[in-house]
Each structure stands twice: as C-alpha cells, then as structure tokens.
N, C-alpha and C positions, 0 to 999 in steps of 0.2 A: 225767681230767687237765685238761681244760677247767674242769669245774666248781670243782677245787682251785685253778686260777689265779684266775679271776673272783672267788673269795671271798678272795684274799690282798691284805693291803695293802702288798705289795712290788710289784705291778704297777702300771703307770701307771693314772690314772684312767679311762681311755677303757676299760680291760678289766674294770673292777669290777663285781661285782653280777651277777645271775642275767640281767637284761637285756641283757647285753654277753656271753654266753655264745658267740654265734655268732662276735664277734669274736676270743675267744681259740681257738676252732677254727680260724678261718683263720690265726692266727699260727702255731700248732701245724702247721698243715699247709705254710704256706711255710718254716718252720723246716726242715721235714724235706725239703723239696724241694732247698734250698741247702745242707743240710748244716751249719746253724749253731744255736747253743742258742736256745731259745725266749723266754727272756729278753732275749735281746740283740735277737732281732726285736722284742720289743715296745718295748723301751727306744728304738730308731731307726727305727718304722716310724710315720710320723705323718700327720694327715690335714689336708692344706693346702689349702683351700677347697674343701674336699667332695672331695678326690682324694687316695689313698693315696698316700705318698711316703718314700723312705729318706731319711737324713740322709747325706749327702756323706761323712763320716768312716767310717761303717759301710760303705759300699761299697767305700772303700778299704782298709778292714781285710778286707773278704772278699776282694778281690784279692789282698792280701799273703798271707793265711793258706790261700789255695786250694791253694798247693804247685805249682802251674802256672808261676809266674813268680817271677822274683826281686821282691824289695820295688820298688814303685813310687819311680822318682825324677821328677826336673821338670828341664826346661832353659828358662831363661828367653830370650826372644829380643826382638830390636827395642830402642827407645829408651824408657826409663822415661817415664812421663807423657806417652807420645803415642800416636797410633792405633795404632801398628805395634808397641807393648809387646805382648807375647805370652808364651806358653807351651806347651812340649810335654811330655806324659808318657811315661815309656817305662820299661820293663822287659825283661830278658831270657828267652827260655823256656828249656826243659831241654836243648835243642840248642844254646845259646849264641846263638841268633839274636835281635839286638835287635829290640825291638816298638815302633814309635812311634804316638801319638795323631795326628789331624790338629791343627795348628797353631792354638791359639783366641787370638785377639787384642782388644784394647778396639777396634779398628775393626768387627771382627766383632760384636762386644757391642752395639754402636750399630747397625749394619745390621739385626742381627735384633729391635732393640728391646728387649734386655734390659736397657740402661744406663738408660734412660728411665723404667722401670717404677716406680712408686709401691711402697715398701717393699724395693727391690733394694738389694744392699750393694755394687754395681759402684763407685757414686762413693765411698765409703768405705774399702773393701777391695778395691782390683782386684788386687792380687796375689795374695791368697788366691782371690778367685773365679776368677782364671784356671786356677790350680791345680786346684781342684774341678770345674772344667767340663773340663779336660783328661781329667783321672781320669776323670770319668763316661763321656768319648766314649772312653776305652782302655777302659774295663769293656764298652761296647757293642758295640766292634770284638771283643774278643778273649776276654771271657768272660760273654756276654750272659745265659748261665744263672745267674748270682749275682744280676743285678737281677729277672729275671723279668718284664722288660718294664716295670718300675715306674720312674716320673721320680724324681730326687732331690728333696729339699724345696726346695733353691735353683731347680731347673728350674720346678718348678710355680709359684714366685713369679714368675719371669721371663714365664712362658706366660700365666698367667692374670690378666686385667685387674682392677686392685682399685680401690677409690675414689679419687678424687682428694684431694691433700693441702689440707687446710684451712688458709687463710691468714687468715682472722679470729681474733680470741682466742676461745676456746672455753668456758673455765671462769671462772666469776665474774662477778658483775654489773659493767656499766660503771661509772667512778667518775664521781660526781656533781660540775659544777664548782662551787667556790665563788660564789656572788652577790656581785659588787663592788657596796660601798656608798660612794657619795661624798657628802661633806659640802657641803651648799650654802651659802653666806656669805650673812649678813643684807644687804639691799639697803637702801642709804643713801638717801632722797630729799633733794635740797638744798633749803634754804628759799627761800620766795617774797620777793617784794622788800616784802610788807607785814610789818612788825616784830611784830603781834600775833600773827602766825602762826608758831609755834614750829617747829624742824625736826622731822620725821616720820620715825622709823625703822621699816621695815616687815619682819618676819619673814617669810623665804620658807616656803610651805608644802611640807613632803614628805611624800610617801606613806610610810606604812609598810613596812617591807622585812621578810620572813621571815626568820629568822635563818638563816645558810648551813648548809647540810647537811654533816655530817662526812663524810669520803670513805669510800665503801664497803671495808670489809676485805676481803681475800683469805680465801676458806674455808679453814678449818684443815685440816690433813692428814688428822684422822680422818673428813672428809666425802669423801674421794678415791672410795669406794665408792658415795655418793650421786650424785657428778657424773657417774660412768660408768654409773649407771642412767638417768640423764635423758637420757642421749645413745642410749640403747635396748641398753646392754651389760650382759649378765646376768652374776653371779657365777661360773657355771659357764663361760662363755666365755673370761672372764680367767684363770680357773686352768688351762683347757685350753690356751689361747695362752702362758701363763707355762711350763707343763710342756713343750709344744713347743720353746721357744724358748730355754730356760734353756741356761747353759753347762754342759759337761759335768761339772763338777767341784759341781754344786748338785743338791741332792735335790729329788724331785718336791714338789710342794705338794698337799695332801689338801683343801685348802678354802682360802677366800680369806685367812683369817688367818694362813695357812702361808707366804705370799709376802712375802720381806722387804722392811724399808721402802724400803731404797736401789733397789729395782725399781721404784718406783712413778713414780719420774720420767722411768724410760724409757717405761713403760705409758702415761702420760698426754700422751705425745707426739701430736700429730692423726695422724701418719702411723701410729703405733700403735693409736690408738683406731679407725681405718679397718680396720686389719687383724683386730683383735679382733672387730669387728662381723661379720666374714667365716667367723667361726669355727663350724663346726656341731658342736653338742653330741648 
C-alpha cells in the first residue's frame, strides 16, 4: 500500500517517489493509530523547520469526529485589542459535562514569546490564533491520543526560532542617481584703461561629464525564481513551502510552474524568504 501511495500523483510531493516510501509507511501507521484516513493524514501532516506538525484544522476535525465530545465551541473573553483578549475552547462529553480548555490570551502569547516570533500570525490574525491554540490545548487535555504528541504547525512556528526579518531591499539592484550637470556661464573680463586693448571674453573650461545613467529597472516577474535562487532558495523548497502553507481550497503544486502568479507576491516577502530557506527537502 505504501508503494502504491508513493507512486500516486494525488499525494503531496513529500510522499512521492521510492525515496519517500518510509514516509508513506509512517503516514499509514499514524492513520491506523488515530483511526483517520491516510490521505487526510498526508494532506495535514507537515514538516515545519524539520519537525512533523499537524494542521490546526485537522486536529479540530479529529476532535469533532471522534464521537467523544460535542463539536468544539469557543468563548471569547476579555476586551478586544488588549492583552486581556482571550479564548476558551469547550465541548460536552457523553455524560453532558462541559469540558473547557485553559484560557489563552494575547498577554500569554506575548509572555511565551509567540507574539514576537518572525513568521507568526499572532499580530495579523489574533482571533484565529486564539481559537487554534485553545483548541490545541483542549485536545492535549482531553484527547491526547488524537495528536500522538505531535505539535500543530502554528505551534512549531511559535517554538522554533527563525531568521530575523530583513529590512534592507532584497531584490533588484540599487538605482543609480542621475548625474547633475550645471552650465557654467562665460566670464566677461572688463576692458583696461588702454583704448588699444579691446574687451576680452574668456570661456570657462568645463570638464566633460558622462551622460547620466538611466535608472535601473526592476527585474521582470519571470526572473522571480532567479532572485530566489540568488538567496539560496531551491525550487524544491519553494514548492514544498507553498504546498505546506497553501489555503485549503488550493491544489498542491507538483512543480514550480504550478504555483499561481498571485502567490509570488507573498512568497517574495523577506519574512517568507526566511521561512522558505528553513524548509528541509
């Protein structure tokens, strides 16, 4: 069965080919342990900074599908846009008892160092991250057999230190400044008192100035891969990073040519380049 999976084009690239036969066997074993479909495990088990990690959505789906609890719900606490803003994930068990996760707050995220991590989404999507982290803690407390001790992808990003944000311009040469050439007026020498000496006009000597260089143009979109390669990023890392972080409604990219053009604006951000370079192929 593992051989059939590694030869299929429907599985993520991480599991394709004879060289990834072992990864397929591990995915089969994990699917058997948690009672999930092997394709679901393959689609939601990522390698983030060299560590296996579940997607938060998959872990929530496992809790909801386990039959041990009612579907997970969330109670938002504290005042929005403050450190007191928080979330509690809860569900009821078969006896009707309400089970709650520990409260997760923005203050906790800052104290644990999650908020300041490069590549973390706590600053841009705090409400979603609060729900994800509360659901993860709920699973750790009441259904640890579902995660098998593996962190979620957003947890790994928060735990592992990644490269710092690059503040200098990354792509494209610096633009040359145009040379400024000023005209020098002729110098008129006043006539002497001797009538025989006519007025003399002396032309100032101006050193030749090179023609100004045209401003350097930004590299075309077609050179995106070349610019990534110049930063030490391989096409395999780019494809793997895209497949790992794509939206649920987007298909896997089999090669660099399958990545949509609209995704390159995000992939070329300095923070994204740092994360792509950390991908282990």
